[in-house]
N, C-alpha and C positions, 0 to 999 in steps of 0.2 A: 433791151439795153445793150449798148455796144461800147467797147473801149472804156470800161469802168476801172478806175484805179482807187485803191484804198491805201491810205498812208497813215501810220500811227503818228499822232501829234501830241505834244505836251503843251498845255495851255500857257499862253502869254497873259500874265495877270496885269499888265499895264493897260492904259487906255487905248493903245494901238491895236491890241488883239491880233497880233501876228503869231500864229501857232508855230511851235518849234518841231521840226521833224526829228524823229528818234532813229538813230543808226546803231546797230549792234544791240547789246543788252545793257540798258541803263536802268538800274534798280532804284527803288525809292524805299528808304528805311528810316525809322526814327533816329533823330540825332543823338538821343540818349535813351536808356532803358525807361520805358513808360512815357516818354515825351510825345506830345502831339505833333510837334514840328518834324517834318521829314526832310531828308537830304537826297540828292542824286548821287548814286554810287556808280562811278565809271569803271570800277574794276581794274584789271591789269592789262586789258586789251586796248591797243591803239584804235580799234574799230568801233569803240563805244563812245558816242558823242551825240550832242544835239546840234541841229543845223537851223540857222535863221536865214531865210532867203532874202535877197535884195528887196528892200522896200524903202519908201520915202522917209520913214522915221529913223532909219539907221544910215541911209546913204550919204547924208551930209552932216555927220556929227562934227566934222572939222576939228579944230583945236580947242573947243570949249566943251568939256564933257566930264562926267563922273562915272567911275566904275567901282562897284562895291560887291563883295561876296564874302561869305564865310567858307573857309576851306579847311579840310582835314586831310593831311597827307600821310600816307603809310610808308613812304620812302623819300629820301632827299637826293637820290642819285639821278643824274641825267637831266635833260630838259623836260619841262612839264608845263603844258599849256592850260590856261584857264579860259582864255578867249583867243581865237585865231581868226585872222583875215585871210580868206581862202578864195581860190578861183583858178581858172586854167592858166592865167598869166601871173599868179601871185608869187611874190618873192618868199622863199623859204625862211621861216622864222618871224613872219609878221604877226603881231598880236600882243597879248599880255601873258607873260610866262615867267617861270623860274628858269634861269640858264643853268649850264652844267656846274657853275660855281655857286649855285644856290642864291644868285642875285635876282631880285625882282626887276623885270625889264618891260618896257613898252616899245614896240617896234611897229611903225606904220607901214603901209604897203609900199612906200617909196624905198624902204631898205634901211640898213643899219646906220647910215650917215645921219639919219633923222631920229635915231633911237634915243631913249633916255632910260636911266636906271636909278634905283635908290643907291645911296652911297654905302660905305662899308657896313653901316648898321643894318643893311638889308639882310645880312645873314640871320638876323632875328626872325625874319619871315621864313627863310629857306630851311632853317634848322628846326623849326617848330613842328612837332608831330601831333599837336593838340588842335582843337578847334580854334581858329583865329579869324578875326575880321580884317580883311584887307580892303582899304579904300584908296583910290588913286584919283586925283583931280587934275585937270589941265584948264588953265584960264586964258589961253591964247599966247602966253609967254613963259609960264612956269608950270612944271609938273610937280605935284606934291604927293608923297607916299605916307599913308597912315597905317598903323598897326594897332588893333584893339583900341580905336578911338583916339590915339595920340599920334601927332606928327612925328615921323621918323626922319625924313629928309626932303629937300626940295632941289630941283634941278632946272636951270635956265634954258630948257628946251621945251618945245610944244609939238609933240607928235600928233598927226592927224589920224583920226579913226574913220575918216570918210571912205566910202567904197567908190572906186573910180567909174565903174559901169555895172550894168545888170548881170554880168558874168561872175561878179564877186558876191560873197556871202560871208556870214559869221558862223563859226562853230564853237561850241562850248565843251570843254573836257578833253580835247585833243586837237592837234593840227590835222586837217583833213586833206582833201585832194588838191594839193598845190602842184606846181609845175614839175617837181622832181619825183612825183609818184603818189602813192596812196597814203592812207592815214599813218601818222607817225607821232612820236613824242607825247603819248599819253602815259600816265603813271598811275599807280594805285592811289586814288584820292576820292574824296567826296566833297560836294559843294552844296551850299544852301543859301537861300535868300539873295540870289544874284540880281543886281540892278545895273542898268546902263542908261545914263541920262544925258540929254543935250544941255543940261544946266549944270553949273558948277556949285557943288555943295560947299558950305562954309565949314570951318573947323568946329564950330559949335554944333552944327547939324550932324557932323560925323560922330562927334562925341556922344550926342544924344542917341543916334542909331545904335551905337555900341552898348551904351548903358541900358537902353530899352530892350535890346535883343539878347544880351548875354544870358538873361534869365531863362530863355527858351531852350538853352542847351544843357539844362540841368535834369537830373533824374526826375521822372514823373511831372515835368513841367507842362502846364496847360497853355 
């Protein structure tokens, strides 16, 4: 055998089966004492993240999509990425993140002129250091932000999550190798049950997700 490469992968549990590459040290631990559900612990290093390579299932998400994750933050200071759009020509700050004002924001690869953010109620997201379910939907004309199954705010912008070419990719947990340098803007946080879909979830579906899943974050939950 010649030129053999071994890469640690985290399973993609969707029908697309695109494994996620692991960079740095990403731990998996129970979400609560004795619970069966585990979360990804990204620690305090910017170099700890998951990478999703360019593929057809994420390349053309466009302006119709749903992003859902449970997140537990250990600090509210500074920028903090949950999902980043990266690549050699990527604009710094593209993705889904908390900004330095603790505002939840979506920025496409085109830059900030196309960005959208939750309104002033978004500090409910940024100040919460407990497990919370964040859901963001974009229906082609409006972006809606949900916290723990309830609509927080909507904005009349529609940022695209499409990847412009095969040099781009997604990272989870930090902003990775963008044009200004190496990994950055990762903070102490954990994430669980992350989903990214090319369909737009309804308010009723998001409420059901929260009500079904909140029980998994309890002590000894099965």
